[in-house]
C-alpha positions in Angstrom: -4.9 10.5 -7.4 -4.6 8.0 -10.1 -4.5 10.7 -12.8 -1.7 12.7 -11.2 1.9 12.2 -12.2 3.1 11.7 -8.6 6.5 10.1 -8.1 7.4 10.9 -4.5 5.2 10.9 -1.4 6.7 12.9 1.4 6.4 11.8 5.1 3.2 13.1 6.4 1.6 13.8 3.1 -1.6 12.1 4.3 -1.6 14.0 7.7 -4.8 16.0 6.8 -6.6 13.0 5.2 -7.2 10.8 8.3 -10.8 10.2 7.4 -10.0 8.9 3.9 -11.6 5.5 3.2 -10.6 4.8 -0.4 -7.3 5.6 -2.1 -6.4 4.9 -5.7 -2.8 5.8 -6.5 -1.2 6.1 -9.9 2.4 7.0 -10.5 5.8 5.5 -10.0 6.5 4.2 -6.5 9.3 1.7 -6.7 9.4 1.1 -2.9 6.7 1.2 -0.3 8.4 2.3 2.9 7.5 1.7 6.5 4.7 3.8 7.8 3.9 5.1 4.3 0.1 5.0 5.0 0.1 5.2 8.8 -1.8 8.6 8.8 -4.8 6.9 7.1 -6.3 4.9 10.0 -9.8 4.7 8.4 -8.7 3.5 5.0 -10.7 0.5 3.8 -9.6 0.2 0.2 -6.1 0.7 -1.2 -5.5 0.4 -4.9 -1.8 0.4 -6.0 -2.2 -1.4 -9.3 0.4 -0.5 -12.0 2.5 1.8 -9.8 5.8 0.2 -10.8 6.3 -1.1 -7.3 9.2 -3.5 -7.0 9.6 -3.6 -3.1 7.0 -3.6 -0.3 8.9 -3.4 3.0 7.8 -4.6 6.4 5.7 -1.9 8.0 4.5 -0.4 4.7 0.9 -1.0 5.7 1.3 -0.2 9.4 -1.7 1.6 10.9 -4.2 0.2 8.3 -6.1 -2.1 10.7 -9.4 -1.2 8.9 -8.1 -2.1 5.4 -10.4 -4.6 3.7 -9.2 -4.4 0.1 -5.7 -4.3 -1.2 -4.8 -4.3 -4.9 -1.1 -4.4 -5.9 -1.3 -6.4 -9.2 0.4 -5.3 -12.4 3.6 -4.3 -10.5 7.1 -5.8 -11.1 7.3 -7.0 -7.5 10.7 -8.4 -6.5 10.4 -8.1 -2.7 6.9 -8.2 -1.1 7.6 -8.9 2.6 4.9 -11.1 4.1 5.4 -9.2 7.4 4.0 -6.1 5.7 0.5 -7.8 5.8 0.4 -8.4 9.5 -1.4 -5.2 10.4 -4.2 -6.0 7.9 -6.4 -8.0 10.2 -9.7 -7.1 8.3 -8.3 -7.8 4.8 -11.0 -9.7 2.9 -10.0 -9.0 -0.7 -6.4 -9.1 -2.0 -5.4 -8.7 -5.6 -1.8 -10.0 -5.8 0.0 -13.2 -6.4 0.8 -14.9 -3.1 3.9 -16.3 -4.8 5.3 -12.7 -4.7 5.4 -12.9 -0.9 8.9 -13.4 0.7 10.2 -13.5 4.3 12.2 -10.4 5.1 
């Protein structure tokens, strides 16, 4: 989806993609909301680089227990809640500055 000019992701937009393992997004997503990816339980790699994300709320990665790789670099992060990472128990590769993490 990194070549599509997507700006809004509706609730449930991933409902029919529950077997998806890799997702590369491109577009303008200023805020990652709670349960945004919860319909993707088999996701192993999520690439959100250069999506103009300024806020990652707690619960944004809820349901992504299998996620191993997370890329969120090249975003103007102002609020990246450390609690949003709690569900990511298998995370082995992360591409973001830990200085961007804040308690929310």
